[in-house]
N, C-alpha and C positions, 0 to 999 in steps of 0.2 A: 828176617831174622826173630826167630820167637826169642819173647821177652823172656828173662830170667831173672830172677832177685839175687840178690847178694847178699849176704850178712856177714856182721864181724863184731867182736866186744871190743870197745875203743875205752882210753881213758875220759873222764870227764870232760878236762880243757878241750881234748883235742877235739870229742865230740862235737862239745858246744860250739867248734868255732868250723867241723867240717858242716855243722846242720845250718849253722848260720851262712855258710856261701853255698848251701844248695847242694851240696856232694851227697848228701846222706839223708835220710828220713826216720823218723821212728821204726823198729823193727815192729813187724804185724802183731807178732806173741808180744810182744813189751809195751805196747803203745804206753808213751809218757815215761819213758824209764831213760835216762840217761845210762848210754854202757851200749847196748846190743843195738845195732843199725841195718838200714838196709839201703841198699841202691840198685834201683831200676839197668837192667842190661837190655838195651836195644840196637846199640849198635858198635862197631868198632873204636867208636871214641869211648863208649860207656864202659868196654871189657878193660879198655889201656886206664880208664880212669879205675876200677877198679883194680886192675893189679897194683898200681900206685898205693889205693886202700889198704891194700893187705900186705905190700913191701911196708909201708907207713908202720902198719899193725907189728909184724915180722920185727924190723929195727928195734923197734920199744920192747919187746919181748927180749932180744938177746942183749941189746946193752942192759939190761936189768939181770938176767939170768946166765950171759955167755951162750955161745953159739951151743947148739945140739950137739951132742954127742955123735960120734959114727957108729953106726950100725957095725956089732962084731968086734969093737976094740972093748 
C-alpha cells in the first residue's frame, strides 16, 4: 500500500496531546508550528486513526459553529 500523508489544522492543546501520543508529527510545510499536523498512512490501522483525527477536528468545529447548512436550503 502506498504511503500517503494526511494533514489537518488542530487546536494547540489537542495538537500538543496528539503529538505527545505520537499520533501526529509537524506538518512538513510548517515545521515547528503548533496547529498544522501530519500523519503518515501506511496501513488500514493508520487509515482508521486518520479518520478518528478528522472526526475529532470536525466535531470540534461543529460544537463551535453548529452543523453545516444543507445544500440548497
